[in-house]
C-alpha positions in Angstrom: 105.1 22.5 15.2 104.6 23.6 12.0 104.1 20.0 10.6 101.3 19.6 13.1 99.7 22.9 12.3 99.7 22.3 8.7 98.1 18.7 9.5 95.3 20.3 11.4 94.6 23.0 8.9 94.6 20.5 6.3 92.0 18.4 8.1 89.8 21.5 8.5 90.0 22.2 4.7 89.1 18.5 3.9 85.9 18.9 6.3 84.8 22.0 4.6 85.2 20.7 1.3 87.7 22.9 0.1 90.8 20.9 -0.3 93.7 22.8 -1.8 92.0 26.4 -1.6 91.0 28.7 1.2 87.7 28.0 2.8 84.9 30.3 1.3 81.3 30.1 2.6 80.0 31.8 -0.1 81.1 28.9 -2.7 78.1 26.9 -3.8 78.0 23.1 -3.2 77.4 21.1 -6.0 74.4 18.9 -5.4 74.8 14.9 -5.5 73.0 13.0 -8.0 70.4 11.6 -5.8 69.5 15.2 -4.7 69.1 16.4 -8.1 67.0 13.5 -9.1 64.8 14.0 -6.3 64.4 17.8 -6.8 63.3 16.8 -10.5 60.9 14.0 -8.9 59.4 16.7 -6.8 59.1 19.1 -9.8 57.2 16.4 -11.7 54.7 15.8 -8.8 54.1 19.3 -8.6 53.2 19.3 -12.4 51.2 16.1 -12.2 53.7 14.3 -14.5 53.4 10.8 -12.3 55.4 8.8 -15.1 58.3 11.2 -15.1 58.0 11.5 -11.4 58.3 7.9 -11.4 61.5 8.0 -13.4 63.3 10.5 -11.3 62.4 8.9 -8.1 63.5 5.6 -8.9 67.1 7.4 -10.2 67.1 9.1 -6.8 66.4 6.1 -4.6 69.1 4.2 -6.7 72.0 6.7 -6.4 70.9 7.2 -2.9 71.6 3.6 -2.3 74.7 3.6 -4.0 75.7 6.7 -1.6 75.3 4.7 1.6 73.5 7.5 3.1 72.1 7.3 6.9 68.8 5.4 7.7 66.6 8.6 8.0 68.0 9.9 4.6 67.4 6.6 2.8 63.8 6.2 4.3 63.0 9.6 2.7 64.0 8.3 -1.0 62.3 5.0 -0.3 59.2 6.5 0.7 59.3 9.1 -2.3 59.7 6.0 -4.9 56.8 4.3 -3.0 54.5 7.2 -3.7 55.9 7.3 -7.2 55.3 3.3 -7.7 51.6 3.6 -6.2 50.5 6.7 -8.3 51.5 4.5 -11.4 49.9 1.3 -10.4 52.9 -0.7 -9.0 51.1 -1.3 -5.5 53.0 -4.4 -4.5 56.6 -2.8 -5.1 55.2 0.5 -3.6 54.1 -1.5 -0.4 57.6 -3.2 -0.3 59.2 0.5 -0.4 57.2 1.7 2.3 58.0 -1.5 4.4 61.7 -0.6 3.7 61.2 2.8 4.9 59.3 1.8 8.2 62.4 -0.6 8.9 65.0 2.0 8.3 63.4 4.4 10.9 62.6 1.7 13.3 63.9 2.8 16.7 64.5 6.5 15.6 62.1 8.1 18.0 62.9 11.4 16.4 61.5 10.1 13.2 58.4 8.5 14.6 56.1 10.7 12.5 57.9 9.6 9.3 58.1 6.0 10.4 54.2 6.4 11.1 53.6 7.4 7.6 55.5 4.8 6.2 53.8 2.0 8.0 50.1 4.0 7.3 51.1 3.7 3.5 52.0 -0.1 3.6 48.6 -0.5 5.6 46.8 1.6 2.9 48.3 -0.7 0.2 47.8 -3.9 2.1 44.0 -3.3 2.7 43.5 -2.3 -1.0 45.0 -5.2 -1.9 42.3 -7.4 -0.4 44.4 -8.1 3.0 41.7 -5.9 5.1 42.5 -7.1 8.7 46.2 -6.7 8.1 46.1 -3.5 6.4 43.9 -2.2 9.4 46.6 -3.7 11.8 49.3 -1.7 10.4 47.2 1.2 10.2 46.6 1.2 14.2 50.4 0.4 14.4 51.0 3.6 12.9 48.7 5.6 14.7 50.5 4.2 18.0 54.0 5.0 16.6 52.7 8.7 16.0 51.6 8.9 19.3 54.6 7.7 21.2 56.7 10.7 19.4 56.5 14.6 19.4 52.9 15.6 18.7 54.1 17.8 15.4 52.0 18.6 12.3 53.2 15.4 11.0 51.8 13.3 13.5 48.5 14.8 13.3 49.0 14.3 9.3 48.9 10.6 10.3 46.1 10.4 12.5 43.9 12.1 9.8 45.2 9.9 7.4 44.5 6.9 9.4 40.8 7.9 9.6 40.8 8.6 5.8 42.3 5.0 5.3 39.5 3.3 7.5 36.9 4.8 5.1 38.7 3.8 2.0 39.5 0.4 3.0 35.8 -0.2 4.1 34.9 0.9 0.6 35.7 -2.2 -1.1 33.4 -2.0 -3.7 31.0 -4.9 -2.5 27.2 -4.2 -2.0 26.4 -2.3 1.4 23.5 -1.6 3.1 22.0 1.8 3.2 22.6 2.4 7.0 26.6 1.4 6.0 26.5 3.9 3.3 24.8 6.5 5.2 27.5 6.0 7.9 30.3 6.2 5.4 29.0 9.3 3.9 28.6 10.9 7.5 32.2 9.9 8.2 33.6 11.3 5.0 31.7 14.8 5.3 33.1 15.0 9.0 36.5 14.3 7.7 37.0 16.2 4.7 37.5 19.9 6.1 40.3 18.3 8.5 41.8 16.5 5.6 41.8 19.3 3.3 43.5 21.6 6.0 46.3 18.8 6.5 46.8 18.0 2.9 45.3 21.2 1.1 42.4 21.1 -1.4 42.6 19.2 -4.8 44.8 16.6 -3.1 44.2 13.1 -4.1 42.8 11.9 -0.9 40.5 14.9 -0.5 39.2 14.0 -3.8 38.2 10.7 -2.8 36.2 11.9 -0.1 34.4 14.4 -2.3 33.6 11.4 -4.7 32.3 9.3 -1.9 30.1 12.2 -0.5 29.0 13.2 -4.2 28.1 9.6 -5.4 26.1 9.2 -2.2 24.2 12.5 -2.8 23.9 11.4 -6.3 22.3 8.2 -5.4 19.9 10.2 -3.0 18.8 12.7 -5.9 20.4 15.6 -4.4 22.0 16.7 -7.9 22.9 20.2 -7.2 24.8 19.1 -3.8 26.1 16.1 -5.8 27.7 18.3 -8.3 29.4 20.6 -5.5 31.5 17.3 -4.8 31.8 15.2 -7.7 33.1 18.1 -9.7 36.4 18.5 -7.1 36.6 14.9 -7.2 37.1 14.7 -10.9 39.5 17.6 -11.0 41.6 15.8 -8.3 41.5 12.2 -9.7 41.6 12.6 -13.3 45.2 13.6 -13.4 46.2 10.3 -12.1 46.9 7.6 -14.2 45.6 4.5 -12.3 42.4 6.3 -11.9 41.4 6.4 -15.4 38.5 4.1 -15.0 37.0 6.0 -11.9 37.7 9.5 -13.5 35.5 8.4 -16.4 32.6 7.0 -14.1 32.6 10.5 -12.3 32.3 12.0 -15.6 29.2 10.0 -16.7 27.8 11.3 -13.1 28.5 14.7 -13.3 26.7 14.8 -16.7 23.6 13.0 -15.5 23.3 15.3 -12.5 23.8 18.2 -14.4 21.2 16.9 -16.7 18.6 16.4 -13.9 19.8 19.8 -12.5 18.2 21.5 -15.5 15.4 19.2 -16.3 13.7 18.7 -13.0 11.5 21.9 -12.5 12.3 24.4 -10.2 10.7 27.8 -9.5 13.6 29.9 -10.0 14.5 28.6 -13.5 12.3 29.5 -16.5 13.9 28.3 -19.7 13.3 24.7 -18.7 9.5 25.5 -19.0 7.5 24.5 -22.3 5.7 27.5 -22.5 8.6 29.6 -21.3 6.8 31.2 -18.5 6.7 30.4 -14.5 4.7 31.8 -11.4 6.7 32.7 -8.9 6.3 33.4 -5.3 7.8 37.1 -5.7 5.8 40.3 -4.7 3.0 38.0 -3.9 2.6 35.6 -7.1 4.2 36.9 -10.2 4.0 35.9 -13.7 7.2 36.0 -15.6 7.5 34.6 -19.4 10.2 34.7 -21.7 10.1 36.6 -25.1 13.3 35.9 -26.5 16.0 33.5 -25.5 19.2 31.7 -26.9 20.9 28.5 -25.4 24.6 29.7 -24.9 26.7 27.8 -27.7 29.8 25.9 -27.0 32.8 28.0 -27.3 34.9 26.5 -30.4 38.0 25.7 -28.3 35.8 23.7 -25.9 34.7 21.7 -29.1 38.2 21.2 -30.2 39.1 19.9 -27.1 35.8 17.9 -26.5 35.7 19.8 -23.3 32.3 19.1 -21.1 31.2 21.6 -18.8 28.5 23.8 -17.2 27.5 27.3 -16.0 25.2 28.2 -13.1 24.1 32.0 -13.1 21.8 34.2 -11.2 20.0 37.3 -12.5 17.1 40.0 -12.0 14.3 41.1 -14.2 13.6 44.7 -14.3 10.0 46.3 -14.8 10.7 46.3 -18.7 11.5 42.8 -18.9 15.4 43.1 -19.2 17.9 40.8 -17.3 19.8 42.8 -14.9 22.8 41.7 -12.5 23.7 38.9 -14.5 26.1 37.0 -12.3 28.2 33.6 -12.6 27.5 31.7 -9.3 29.7 28.7 -10.7 31.1 27.5 -13.7 33.2 24.4 -14.5 35.9 24.2 -15.6 36.4 27.3 -13.7 36.1 30.6 -16.0 35.6 28.6 -19.0 31.7 28.6 -19.8 30.4 31.2 -17.4 31.4 34.5 -19.2 29.8 33.1 -22.7 26.6 32.0 -20.9 26.4 35.6 -19.1 26.7 37.3 -22.3 23.9 35.2 -23.7 21.5 35.4 -20.8 22.1 39.3 -20.6 20.5 39.2 -24.2 17.5 37.2 -23.6 14.1 39.5 -23.3 11.0 39.0 -21.1 7.7 40.2 -20.7 7.2 42.7 -18.0 6.8 40.7 -14.9 3.2 41.1 -13.6 1.7 40.4 -10.5 -1.5 38.5 -9.8 -3.2 41.9 -9.2 -1.9 43.3 -12.5 1.1 45.3 -10.9 4.0 45.5 -13.1 7.3 44.8 -11.0 11.0 43.8 -10.8 11.9 40.2 -10.2 15.1 39.1 -8.2 17.0 36.0 -7.7 16.4 33.9 -10.6 18.7 31.2 -11.5 19.5 29.2 -14.8 21.9 26.5 -15.4 23.5 25.5 -18.5 25.4 22.6 -19.8 28.0 22.2 -22.5 28.3 18.9 -24.3 30.5 18.5 -27.4 29.7 15.2 -27.7 26.0 15.8 -28.3 26.5 18.1 -31.1 26.1 15.5 -33.8 23.2 13.9 -32.1 21.3 17.4 -31.7 22.1 18.2 -35.4 23.8 21.3 -34.3 
């Protein structure tokens, strides 16, 4: 009897992982190699160090295979490795990994949303590599799989991403009609808030929609609105190594849109006018003229980093011609140029604003837009 009790007790200790010592639930369990590598992968993704993320994702995947994990756990490692390969340009390898992930989860109803995600990524990559019909078929299959399982947040994520990928695969770089481009713009505009809710702002998928919307507005000459989308598109896409060419293109469009934003005449900007004066619809018609103004210089650290940016400010002019209530409406990069621009604008002086009836008045709600481009310093002889 004592012998049987000893065997049972020994088995219990083995199960708890404490063979040879009393079971202590407070004793920490050391993570396995694949878990440690996976944690390092997640940290690298968070820090947007994508080549480092690829290294750790591959290590985690290989160690997980050696550990002979259950199918659902192994699928998690295959999916992570697939994401890392896709981010660094290995599209074919990534597609194979997502295909493996989907196969591992086949028949596991509790993992329907996870399998749907892997099918979705396989379909996305298939479509991007030119196999449009096959890619769309896989995306449709992913949606059906997601709908068969519990209606969770993951299932909703799959449905939203499916709509996103339908837009992406359709935007294949070939020349499209104006009607098609308008339809893509409207679909992207409608999907963007939901995509940002599901994935978060600044994520690459949302950045792509911002790019599509911004580039459409840019082509339509709506430069101020285009900047509202081109900037977050650049911020979201620029860190990704496979997007370097697209990032460069977005930056050129941002520069051009910002240039047109300040050189196109509009009633609330004064410094762009040759005589420094404008007649504004304030208190009737009011004449406002600049006496002294300075274009804000580029901060030295921006020159050192070759950092392009812009700032848009609003301000009022009192009856003595002094700027009041100078506010930064937007600055990009955030908090980089706005403070400097506001300081210089606050030092401007104006002639007292005068209405067409000769009355000196205050003027409110003026705006100025400044660009900062270190690359133009030599060209302008600054």
